[in-house]
ZADO-1210 file (C-alpha; in nm, 4 decimals, padded with zeros to 6 digits):
<atoms>
<atom x="-00.3408" y="-02.9787" z="-02.5176" code="MET" pos="1"/>
<atom x="-00.1639" y="-02.7927" z="-02.1952" code="ALA" pos="2"/>
<atom x="-00.3926" y="-02.5000" z="-02.0353" code="VAL" pos="3"/>
<atom x="-00.2138" y="-02.2274" z="-01.7959" code="ASP" pos="4"/>
<atom x="-00.3197" y="-02.2394" z="-01.4504" code="THR" pos="5"/>
<atom x="-00.5506" y="-01.8964" z="-01.3314" code="MET" pos="6"/>
<atom x="-00.5048" y="-01.8025" z="-00.9583" code="LEU" pos="7"/>
<atom x="-00.7459" y="-01.5486" z="-00.8174" code="PHE" pos="8"/>
<atom x="-00.7188" y="-01.3541" z="-00.5041" code="PHE" pos="9"/>
<atom x="-00.8991" y="-01.0969" z="-00.3294" code="GLN" pos="10"/>
<atom x="-01.2082" y="-01.0636" z="-00.5182" code="ASN" pos="11"/>
<atom x="-01.3453" y="-00.7380" z="-00.4790" code="LEU" pos="12"/>
<atom x="-01.6891" y="-00.7857" z="-00.4692" code="LEU" pos="13"/>
<atom x="-01.6053" y="-01.0179" z="-00.1057" code="ASP" pos="14"/>
<atom x="-01.8902" y="-00.8918" z="00.0723" code="TYR" pos="15"/>
<atom x="-01.6304" y="-00.8185" z="00.3503" code="ARG" pos="16"/>
<atom x="-01.5485" y="-00.5351" z="00.1494" code="ASN" pos="17"/>
<atom x="-01.8078" y="-00.2260" z="00.3093" code="SER" pos="18"/>
<atom x="-01.7213" y="00.0558" z="00.0303" code="GLY" pos="19"/>
<atom x="-01.8815" y="-00.1484" z="-00.2609" code="VAL" pos="20"/>
<atom x="-02.2133" y="-00.1457" z="-00.2634" code="LEU" pos="21"/>
<atom x="-02.4600" y="-00.3534" z="-00.5459" code="LEU" pos="22"/>
<atom x="-02.8112" y="-00.3353" z="-00.5949" code="SER" pos="23"/>
<atom x="-03.0717" y="-00.4785" z="-00.7972" code="ALA" pos="24"/>
<atom x="-03.3435" y="-00.4654" z="-01.1089" code="SER" pos="25"/>
<atom x="-03.5889" y="-00.6952" z="-00.8673" code="GLY" pos="26"/>
<atom x="-03.5331" y="-01.0305" z="-00.6921" code="THR" pos="27"/>
<atom x="-03.7836" y="-01.3438" z="-00.7179" code="ALA" pos="28"/>
<atom x="-03.8542" y="-01.4033" z="-00.3158" code="ILE" pos="29"/>
<atom x="-03.6369" y="-01.5592" z="-00.1027" code="GLY" pos="30"/>
<atom x="-03.3271" y="-01.4669" z="-00.3810" code="PHE" pos="31"/>
<atom x="-03.1682" y="-01.1850" z="-00.2331" code="ALA" pos="32"/>
<atom x="-02.9010" y="-00.9542" z="-00.4555" code="SER" pos="33"/>
<atom x="-02.6241" y="-00.9654" z="-00.1347" code="ARG" pos="34"/>
<atom x="-02.6652" y="-01.3254" z="-00.1573" code="TYR" pos="35"/>
<atom x="-02.4549" y="-01.3133" z="-00.4663" code="ALA" pos="36"/>
<atom x="-02.1693" y="-01.1645" z="-00.2335" code="ARG" pos="37"/>
<atom x="-02.1076" y="-01.3775" z="00.0092" code="ASP" pos="38"/>
<atom x="-01.9129" y="-01.7920" z="-00.1318" code="PRO" pos="39"/>
<atom x="-02.2465" y="-01.9881" z="-00.0390" code="ASN" pos="40"/>
<atom x="-02.3350" y="-02.1003" z="-00.3287" code="PHE" pos="41"/>
<atom x="-02.6458" y="-02.2535" z="-00.1173" code="ALA" pos="42"/>
<atom x="-02.7641" y="-01.8854" z="-00.1852" code="THR" pos="43"/>
<atom x="-02.8433" y="-01.7169" z="-00.5178" code="ALA" pos="44"/>
<atom x="-02.9322" y="-01.3957" z="-00.6377" code="TRP" pos="45"/>
<atom x="-03.2548" y="-01.4664" z="-00.9097" code="LYS" pos="46"/>
<atom x="-03.4506" y="-01.1211" z="-01.0668" code="PRO" pos="47"/>
<atom x="-03.7916" y="-01.1915" z="-01.1748" code="PRO" pos="48"/>
<atom x="-03.9252" y="-01.3989" z="-01.4122" code="ASP" pos="49"/>
<atom x="-04.0247" y="-01.1564" z="-01.7573" code="SER" pos="50"/>
<atom x="-04.0101" y="-01.1350" z="-02.1009" code="GLU" pos="51"/>
<atom x="-03.9353" y="-00.8018" z="-02.1658" code="THR" pos="52"/>
<atom x="-03.7277" y="-00.6736" z="-01.8818" code="THR" pos="53"/>
<atom x="-03.3446" y="-00.6566" z="-01.8709" code="ASN" pos="54"/>
<atom x="-03.2509" y="-00.7227" z="-01.5170" code="GLU" pos="55"/>
<atom x="-02.9230" y="-00.6818" z="-01.3279" code="TYR" pos="56"/>
<atom x="-02.7198" y="-00.6545" z="-01.0445" code="LEU" pos="57"/>
<atom x="-02.5066" y="-00.3842" z="-01.0369" code="GLN" pos="58"/>
<atom x="-02.1909" y="-00.2483" z="-00.8193" code="VAL" pos="59"/>
<atom x="-02.1043" y="00.0632" z="-00.7686" code="ASP" pos="60"/>
<atom x="-01.6642" y="00.0861" z="-00.6928" code="GLY" pos="61"/>
<atom x="-01.7225" y="00.3838" z="-00.4914" code="ALA" pos="62"/>
<atom x="-01.4255" y="00.5193" z="-00.6995" code="THR" pos="63"/>
<atom x="-01.3591" y="00.4977" z="-01.0590" code="THR" pos="64"/>
<atom x="-01.0020" y="00.3585" z="-00.9886" code="GLY" pos="65"/>
<atom x="-01.1654" y="00.0357" z="-00.7914" code="TRP" pos="66"/>
<atom x="-01.0689" y="-00.2395" z="-01.0497" code="LEU" pos="67"/>
<atom x="-00.7263" y="-00.0567" z="-01.1824" code="GLY" pos="68"/>
<atom x="-00.6296" y="00.2764" z="-01.4231" code="ALA" pos="69"/>
<atom x="-00.7988" y="00.3318" z="-01.7623" code="ALA" pos="70"/>
<atom x="-00.7724" y="00.0581" z="-02.0508" code="THR" pos="71"/>
<atom x="-00.5482" y="-00.1995" z="-01.7931" code="GLU" pos="72"/>
<atom x="-00.6732" y="-00.5374" z="-01.7792" code="THR" pos="73"/>
<atom x="-00.9042" y="-00.6954" z="-01.5772" code="ALA" pos="74"/>
<atom x="-01.1660" y="-00.9592" z="-01.5096" code="TYR" pos="75"/>
<atom x="-01.5205" y="-01.0719" z="-01.4066" code="CYS" pos="76"/>
<atom x="-01.6660" y="-01.4364" z="-01.2658" code="ALA" pos="77"/>
<atom x="-01.9522" y="-01.5417" z="-01.1992" code="ILE" pos="78"/>
<atom x="-02.0967" y="-01.8985" z="-01.0496" code="ALA" pos="79"/>
<atom x="-02.4440" y="-01.9738" z="-01.1696" code="TYR" pos="80"/>
<atom x="-02.7542" y="-02.1866" z="-01.2723" code="ASP" pos="81"/>
<atom x="-02.9029" y="-02.1651" z="-01.5399" code="ALA" pos="82"/>
<atom x="-03.0762" y="-02.5295" z="-01.5318" code="ARG" pos="83"/>
<atom x="-03.4476" y="-02.4851" z="-01.6573" code="GLY" pos="84"/>
<atom x="-03.3901" y="-02.0962" z="-01.7615" code="ALA" pos="85"/>
<atom x="-03.4821" y="-01.9452" z="-02.0623" code="ASP" pos="86"/>
<atom x="-03.1413" y="-01.6981" z="-01.9477" code="GLN" pos="87"/>
<atom x="-02.8591" y="-01.8111" z="-02.2062" code="THR" pos="88"/>
<atom x="-02.6097" y="-01.5300" z="-02.1713" code="VAL" pos="89"/>
<atom x="-02.5330" y="-01.2738" z="-01.8603" code="ILE" pos="90"/>
<atom x="-02.3320" y="-00.9847" z="-02.0318" code="GLY" pos="91"/>
<atom x="-02.1023" y="-00.7181" z="-01.8234" code="LEU" pos="92"/>
<atom x="-02.2351" y="-00.3934" z="-01.9186" code="ASN" pos="93"/>
<atom x="-02.1314" y="-00.0005" z="-01.8480" code="VAL" pos="94"/>
<atom x="-02.2750" y="00.3254" z="-01.9516" code="ASP" pos="95"/>
<atom x="-02.0718" y="00.5994" z="-02.1454" code="ALA" pos="96"/>
<atom x="-02.1256" y="00.8608" z="-01.9404" code="ALA" pos="97"/>
<atom x="-02.0663" y="00.6689" z="-01.5948" code="ASP" pos="98"/>
<atom x="-02.4405" y="00.7520" z="-01.4945" code="ASN" pos="99"/>
<atom x="-02.5440" y="00.4581" z="-01.1934" code="PRO" pos="100"/>
<atom x="-02.9415" y="00.5818" z="-01.3667" code="ALA" pos="101"/>
<atom x="-02.7798" y="00.5467" z="-01.7532" code="GLY" pos="102"/>
<atom x="-02.9289" y="00.3119" z="-02.0477" code="THR" pos="103"/>
<atom x="-02.5762" y="00.0329" z="-01.9489" code="PHE" pos="104"/>
<atom x="-02.5084" y="-00.0412" z="-02.3591" code="ALA" pos="105"/>
<atom x="-02.1564" y="-00.0554" z="-02.3542" code="THR" pos="106"/>
<atom x="-02.0851" y="-00.3729" z="-02.3220" code="ASN" pos="107"/>
<atom x="-01.7588" y="-00.5717" z="-02.2842" code="LEU" pos="108"/>
<atom x="-01.8240" y="-00.9473" z="-02.1743" code="ALA" pos="109"/>
<atom x="-02.0280" y="-01.2082" z="-02.2626" code="ASN" pos="110"/>
<atom x="-02.1230" y="-01.4758" z="-02.0834" code="PHE" pos="111"/>
<atom x="-02.2659" y="-01.8283" z="-02.2377" code="THR" pos="112"/>
<atom x="-02.4410" y="-02.0312" z="-02.0039" code="LEU" pos="113"/>
<atom x="-02.4201" y="-02.4329" z="-01.9703" code="GLU" pos="114"/>
<atom x="-02.7484" y="-02.5182" z="-01.8923" code="LYS" pos="115"/>
<atom x="-02.6222" y="-02.8666" z="-01.7832" code="THR" pos="116"/>
<atom x="-02.4450" y="-02.8383" z="-01.3771" code="ALA" pos="117"/>
<atom x="-02.3908" y="-02.5337" z="-01.2311" code="VAL" pos="118"/>
<atom x="-02.1811" y="-02.3592" z="-01.3566" code="GLY" pos="119"/>
<atom x="-01.8579" y="-02.1132" z="-01.2933" code="VAL" pos="120"/>
<atom x="-01.6929" y="-01.9118" z="-01.6078" code="GLN" pos="121"/>
<atom x="-01.4804" y="-01.5568" z="-01.5712" code="TYR" pos="122"/>
<atom x="-01.3780" y="-01.3385" z="-01.8328" code="VAL" pos="123"/>
<atom x="-01.1041" y="-01.0628" z="-01.9183" code="SER" pos="124"/>
<atom x="-01.1781" y="-00.7481" z="-01.9616" code="PHE" pos="125"/>
<atom x="-01.0055" y="-00.4048" z="-02.0801" code="ALA" pos="126"/>
<atom x="-01.1138" y="-00.1151" z="-01.8686" code="ILE" pos="127"/>
<atom x="-01.2597" y="00.1178" z="-02.0231" code="SER" pos="128"/>
<atom x="-01.0926" y="00.4645" z="-02.1895" code="SER" pos="129"/>
<atom x="-01.2162" y="00.6455" z="-01.9204" code="THR" pos="130"/>
<atom x="-01.1989" y="00.3493" z="-01.6172" code="ALA" pos="131"/>
<atom x="-01.6142" y="00.3093" z="-01.4622" code="LYS" pos="132"/>
<atom x="-01.7488" y="00.3181" z="-01.0979" code="ARG" pos="133"/>
<atom x="-02.0361" y="00.1756" z="-01.1915" code="TYR" pos="134"/>
<atom x="-02.0720" y="-00.1393" z="-01.4021" code="TYR" pos="135"/>
<atom x="-02.3702" y="-00.4192" z="-01.4880" code="ARG" pos="136"/>
<atom x="-02.3935" y="-00.8053" z="-01.5017" code="LEU" pos="137"/>
<atom x="-02.7027" y="-00.8172" z="-01.7289" code="THR" pos="138"/>
<atom x="-02.8635" y="-01.0664" z="-01.8431" code="GLN" pos="139"/>
<atom x="-03.0740" y="-00.9697" z="-02.0690" code="PRO" pos="140"/>
<atom x="-03.4142" y="-01.0034" z="-02.2738" code="SER" pos="141"/>
<atom x="-03.4319" y="-00.9681" z="-02.7029" code="ALA" pos="142"/>
<atom x="-03.0483" y="-01.1169" z="-02.6775" code="SER" pos="143"/>
<atom x="-03.0151" y="-01.3517" z="-02.4140" code="GLY" pos="144"/>
<atom x="-03.3869" y="-01.5690" z="-02.3578" code="ARG" pos="145"/>
<atom x="-03.5486" y="-01.4728" z="-02.6395" code="GLY" pos="146"/>
<atom x="-03.7936" y="-01.1925" z="-02.6521" code="SER" pos="147"/>
<atom x="-04.1729" y="-01.2319" z="-02.7297" code="GLY" pos="148"/>
<atom x="-04.1112" y="-01.5844" z="-02.7435" code="THR" pos="149"/>
<atom x="-04.2574" y="-01.6567" z="-02.4423" code="GLY" pos="150"/>
<atom x="-03.9609" y="-01.7141" z="-02.2989" code="LYS" pos="151"/>
<atom x="-03.9391" y="-01.5502" z="-01.8909" code="THR" pos="152"/>
<atom x="-03.7271" y="-01.7538" z="-01.7060" code="ARG" pos="153"/>
<atom x="-03.3678" y="-01.6219" z="-01.6053" code="THR" pos="154"/>
<atom x="-03.0657" y="-01.7947" z="-01.4445" code="ALA" pos="155"/>
<atom x="-02.9095" y="-01.8045" z="-01.0825" code="LYS" pos="156"/>
<atom x="-02.6171" y="-01.6010" z="-00.9946" code="VAL" pos="157"/>
<atom x="-02.4692" y="-01.7472" z="-00.6783" code="HIS" pos="158"/>
<atom x="-02.1711" y="-01.5646" z="-00.7236" code="ALA" pos="159"/>
<atom x="-02.0216" y="-01.2680" z="-00.8729" code="TRP" pos="160"/>
<atom x="-01.6605" y="-01.1421" z="-00.8487" code="ALA" pos="161"/>
<atom x="-01.4340" y="-00.8603" z="-00.9919" code="MET" pos="162"/>
<atom x="-01.0174" y="-00.8678" z="-00.9675" code="PHE" pos="163"/>
<atom x="-00.8083" y="-00.5971" z="-01.1005" code="ASP" pos="164"/>
<atom x="-00.4611" y="-00.7458" z="-01.2828" code="LYS" pos="165"/>
<atom x="-00.2389" y="-00.7329" z="-00.9543" code="ASP" pos="166"/>
<atom x="-00.4531" y="-01.0075" z="-00.7867" code="THR" pos="167"/>
<atom x="-00.4938" y="-01.2730" z="-01.0836" code="VAL" pos="168"/>
<atom x="-00.1700" y="-01.4898" z="-01.1272" code="PHE" pos="169"/>
<atom x="-00.1052" y="-01.6864" z="-01.4310" code="THR" pos="170"/>
<atom x="00.1465" y="-02.0255" z="-01.3486" code="ILE" pos="171"/>
<atom x="00.2477" y="-02.0964" z="-01.6933" code="SER" pos="172"/>
<atom x="00.1932" y="-02.4254" z="-01.9018" code="SER" pos="173"/>
<atom x="00.5123" y="-02.4466" z="-02.0829" code="THR" pos="174"/>
<atom x="00.8169" y="-02.5224" z="-01.8771" code="PRO" pos="175"/>
<atom x="01.0674" y="-02.2105" z="-01.8381" code="GLY" pos="176"/>
<atom x="00.8263" y="-01.9600" z="-01.8440" code="SER" pos="177"/>
<atom x="00.7892" y="-01.7024" z="-01.5837" code="VAL" pos="178"/>
<atom x="00.4246" y="-01.4710" z="-01.5149" code="PHE" pos="179"/>
<atom x="00.3605" y="-01.2776" z="-01.3938" code="PRO" pos="180"/>
<atom x="00.7523" y="-01.2153" z="-01.3815" code="HIS" pos="181"/>
<atom x="01.0254" y="-01.3513" z="-01.1616" code="ASP" pos="182"/>
<atom x="01.0693" y="-01.0494" z="-00.8293" code="ALA" pos="183"/>
<atom x="01.1009" y="-01.2459" z="-00.5800" code="VAL" pos="184"/>
<atom x="00.7465" y="-01.1184" z="-00.3614" code="VAL" pos="185"/>
<atom x="00.4743" y="-01.2437" z="-00.2781" code="ALA" pos="186"/>
<atom x="00.2566" y="-01.4443" z="-00.5125" code="HIS" pos="187"/>
<atom x="00.4879" y="-01.4697" z="-00.7862" code="ARG" pos="188"/>
<atom x="00.6002" y="-01.7843" z="-01.0026" code="PHE" pos="189"/>
<atom x="00.7983" y="-01.9418" z="-01.2045" code="GLN" pos="190"/>
<atom x="00.7937" y="-02.2854" z="-01.4221" code="ILE" pos="191"/>
<atom x="01.1231" y="-02.4575" z="-01.4308" code="VAL" pos="192"/>
<atom x="01.2835" y="-02.7824" z="-01.5196" code="ASP" pos="193"/>
<atom x="01.3973" y="-02.9269" z="-01.2930" code="ARG" pos="194"/>
<atom x="01.6270" y="-03.2796" z="-01.2986" code="THR" pos="195"/>
<atom x="01.8941" y="-03.4944" z="-01.1686" code="ALA" pos="196"/>
<atom x="01.8581" y="-03.8002" z="-01.4149" code="THR" pos="197"/>
<atom x="01.7503" y="-03.7921" z="-01.7744" code="GLU" pos="198"/>
<atom x="01.7393" y="-04.0335" z="-02.0043" code="GLU" pos="199"/>
<atom x="01.7399" y="-04.0573" z="-02.4297" code="THR" pos="200"/>
<atom x="01.5219" y="-04.2153" z="-02.6847" code="GLY" pos="201"/>
<atom x="01.8237" y="-04.5236" z="-02.6690" code="VAL" pos="202"/>
<atom x="01.8524" y="-04.5650" z="-02.3322" code="GLY" pos="203"/>
<atom x="02.1416" y="-04.3592" z="-02.2275" code="ALA" pos="204"/>
<atom x="02.1354" y="-04.2142" z="-01.8889" code="ARG" pos="205"/>
<atom x="02.2818" y="-03.8698" z="-01.7864" code="MET" pos="206"/>
<atom x="02.3237" y="-03.8047" z="-01.4228" code="ALA" pos="207"/>
<atom x="02.3593" y="-03.4402" z="-01.3612" code="ASN" pos="208"/>
<atom x="02.6186" y="-03.3927" z="-01.0693" code="GLN" pos="209"/>
<atom x="02.3703" y="-03.0675" z="-00.9027" code="TYR" pos="210"/>
<atom x="02.1351" y="-03.2892" z="-00.8379" code="GLY" pos="211"/>
<atom x="02.2868" y="-03.5727" z="-00.6464" code="ALA" pos="212"/>
<atom x="02.0664" y="-03.6513" z="-00.2877" code="SER" pos="213"/>
<atom x="02.1906" y="-03.7930" z="00.0337" code="GLY" pos="214"/>
<atom x="02.3661" y="-03.5447" z="00.1563" code="HIS" pos="215"/>
<atom x="02.2814" y="-03.3973" z="00.4995" code="THR" pos="216"/>
<atom x="02.4383" y="-03.0872" z="00.7107" code="PHE" pos="217"/>
<atom x="02.3097" y="-02.8320" z="00.9533" code="ASP" pos="218"/>
<atom x="02.2822" y="-02.5082" z="00.9457" code="ILE" pos="219"/>
<atom x="02.2954" y="-02.2412" z="01.2113" code="PRO" pos="220"/>
<atom x="02.0542" y="-02.0407" z="01.1914" code="PHE" pos="221"/>
<atom x="02.0630" y="-01.6361" z="01.2768" code="GLU" pos="222"/>
<atom x="01.6998" y="-01.4766" z="01.2791" code="ARG" pos="223"/>
<atom x="01.8617" y="-01.1297" z="01.4047" code="GLY" pos="224"/>
<atom x="02.0656" y="-01.1474" z="01.1436" code="THR" pos="225"/>
<atom x="01.9701" y="-01.3114" z="00.8309" code="ARG" pos="226"/>
<atom x="01.7018" y="-01.4586" z="00.6279" code="GLU" pos="227"/>
<atom x="01.6852" y="-01.8725" z="00.6115" code="LEU" pos="228"/>
<atom x="01.7518" y="-01.9128" z="00.2314" code="TYR" pos="229"/>
<atom x="02.0406" y="-01.7216" z="00.2996" code="GLU" pos="230"/>
<atom x="02.1862" y="-01.9568" z="00.5667" code="ALA" pos="231"/>
<atom x="02.1226" y="-02.1994" z="00.3387" code="VAL" pos="232"/>
<atom x="02.2422" y="-02.0579" z="-00.0133" code="ARG" pos="233"/>
<atom x="02.6059" y="-01.9961" z="00.2211" code="ASP" pos="234"/>
<atom x="02.5903" y="-02.3810" z="00.3165" code="GLU" pos="235"/>
<atom x="02.5536" y="-02.5286" z="00.0282" code="LEU" pos="236"/>
<atom x="02.8188" y="-02.2408" z="-00.1227" code="MET" pos="237"/>
<atom x="03.1058" y="-02.4950" z="00.1218" code="LYS" pos="238"/>
<atom x="03.0221" y="-02.8037" z="-00.0055" code="GLN" pos="239"/>
<atom x="02.9434" y="-02.7097" z="-00.3955" code="GLY" pos="240"/>
<atom x="03.0721" y="-02.4041" z="-00.4725" code="GLY" pos="241"/>
<atom x="02.8266" y="-02.0687" z="-00.6199" code="ALA" pos="242"/>
<atom x="02.6623" y="-02.2670" z="-00.8922" code="ARG" pos="243"/>
<atom x="02.5465" y="-02.4808" z="-00.6644" code="ARG" pos="244"/>
<atom x="02.4465" y="-02.2029" z="-00.3931" code="ALA" pos="245"/>
<atom x="02.2526" y="-02.0059" z="-00.6509" code="ASN" pos="246"/>
<atom x="01.9376" y="-02.2289" z="-00.6576" code="PHE" pos="247"/>
<atom x="01.8309" y="-02.1413" z="-00.3650" code="ILE" pos="248"/>
<atom x="01.5696" y="-01.8489" z="-00.3691" code="GLN" pos="249"/>
<atom x="01.2938" y="-01.6813" z="-00.1371" code="HIS" pos="250"/>
<atom x="01.0023" y="-01.8706" z="-00.2798" code="GLU" pos="251"/>
<atom x="01.2009" y="-02.2095" z="-00.3738" code="GLY" pos="252"/>
<atom x="01.4615" y="-02.3655" z="-00.5552" code="ILE" pos="253"/>
<atom x="01.5956" y="-02.2457" z="-00.9218" code="ARG" pos="254"/>
<atom x="01.9000" y="-02.2009" z="-01.1041" code="ASN" pos="255"/>
<atom x="01.7681" y="-01.9288" z="-01.4106" code="PRO" pos="256"/>
<atom x="02.0917" y="-01.9867" z="-01.6336" code="SER" pos="257"/>
<atom x="02.0860" y="-02.4324" z="-01.5905" code="GLN" pos="258"/>
<atom x="01.9311" y="-02.7028" z="-01.6795" code="ALA" pos="259"/>
<atom x="02.0526" y="-02.8138" z="-01.2875" code="SER" pos="260"/>
<atom x="01.8433" y="-02.8676" z="-01.0162" code="PHE" pos="261"/>
<atom x="01.8031" y="-03.0106" z="-00.6878" code="PHE" pos="262"/>
<atom x="01.6001" y="-03.0045" z="-00.4001" code="LEU" pos="263"/>
<atom x="01.7003" y="-02.9181" z="00.0073" code="CYS" pos="264"/>
<atom x="01.4269" y="-03.0182" z="00.2134" code="ARG" pos="265"/>
<atom x="01.3955" y="-02.9839" z="00.5901" code="LEU" pos="266"/>
<atom x="01.5607" y="-03.3410" z="00.7461" code="ALA" pos="267"/>
<atom x="01.3469" y="-03.2793" z="01.0737" code="GLY" pos="268"/>
<atom x="01.1478" y="-03.1278" z="01.3015" code="ASP" pos="269"/>
<atom x="01.2879" y="-03.1095" z="01.6050" code="ARG" pos="270"/>
<atom x="01.5755" y="-02.7772" z="01.6206" code="TRP" pos="271"/>
<atom x="01.8095" y="-02.7634" z="01.8538" code="GLY" pos="272"/>
<atom x="01.9041" y="-02.3923" z="01.9750" code="GLY" pos="273"/>
<atom x="02.1039" y="-02.1877" z="02.1910" code="GLU" pos="274"/>
<atom x="02.1864" y="-01.7974" z="02.3416" code="LYS" pos="275"/>
<atom x="02.5005" y="-01.7272" z="02.2597" code="PRO" pos="276"/>
<atom x="02.4631" y="-01.3392" z="02.3335" code="TYR" pos="277"/>
<atom x="02.2112" y="-01.0787" z="02.4019" code="ILE" pos="278"/>
<atom x="01.8980" y="-01.0981" z="02.2251" code="ASP" pos="279"/>
<atom x="02.0356" y="-01.3187" z="01.9393" code="GLN" pos="280"/>
<atom x="01.9233" y="-01.6700" z="01.8966" code="PHE" pos="281"/>
<atom x="02.0569" y="-01.9898" z="01.7181" code="SER" pos="282"/>
<atom x="01.9084" y="-02.2519" z="01.5644" code="ILE" pos="283"/>
<atom x="02.0173" y="-02.5741" z="01.4590" code="SER" pos="284"/>
<atom x="01.8677" y="-02.6801" z="01.1548" code="ILE" pos="285"/>
<atom x="01.9319" y="-02.9992" z="00.9328" code="PRO" pos="286"/>
<atom x="01.8994" y="-03.0243" z="00.5867" code="PHE" pos="287"/>
<atom x="01.8863" y="-03.2529" z="00.3152" code="SER" pos="288"/>
<atom x="01.9788" y="-03.2511" z="-00.0402" code="THR" pos="289"/>
<atom x="01.7859" y="-03.4609" z="-00.2914" code="GLU" pos="290"/>
<atom x="01.7646" y="-03.5550" z="-00.6150" code="GLY" pos="291"/>
<atom x="01.4474" y="-03.4508" z="-00.8696" code="TRP" pos="292"/>
<atom x="01.3397" y="-03.5679" z="-01.1546" code="ASN" pos="293"/>
</atoms>
């Protein structure tokens, strides 16, 4: 079964984000809480081993809106090592009153720990109806490692990351789907069917006239007055009409209404240039079309 690809950007708990503070219930020797904020998997935070104590990392995001507005979706990711540990569950918790010294009895999500290797997991959760400033990554005793049964060993947390809804992007595995939307801005993706030739189940071949390859052309690109994709679009309109020109877009090549696609690639790395008049520089850029199966 196909699986959508999740891309995570801009970890709000990154150690370079000085506005976010991290503290811990305790640390075992050599396992400082700050290690959970750096990208080095050779270091980790680990709380002291305990049979009855709930151990936790606590983040102060400085404002209640640091992960987004109330009821919006946010994401939590951890990298951990539970090999040899008794800990089986790590929870993400908040306090109802958003008191940093509160009970943090509200559970938003749980990670079920794998014991065979270093694990990386993420969960999505809905921000509370009253957005929270404080969150805890909790290693509970009774429900997480068996309080009163002689089990004491907590797990190592190599990294803890938090993301708001605008820094997590999904590339759908479903052809033609658009996630998160089709606006031409940074980090937006569209998955589309592209084909120059197709073959039916009985072996009949069909060619796509708009997927023809081998057409080469130079584009005089005047950087001061237009964007490159506009220059490519206009040249293709001369060669193949408006339908062909519609394939050009900022971040790729698409036709939103047709399953007819072609690819246009840069054909050389030597650009000729001239300066026809003051403050204007024209560059000749070679392109070549090629089919996309």
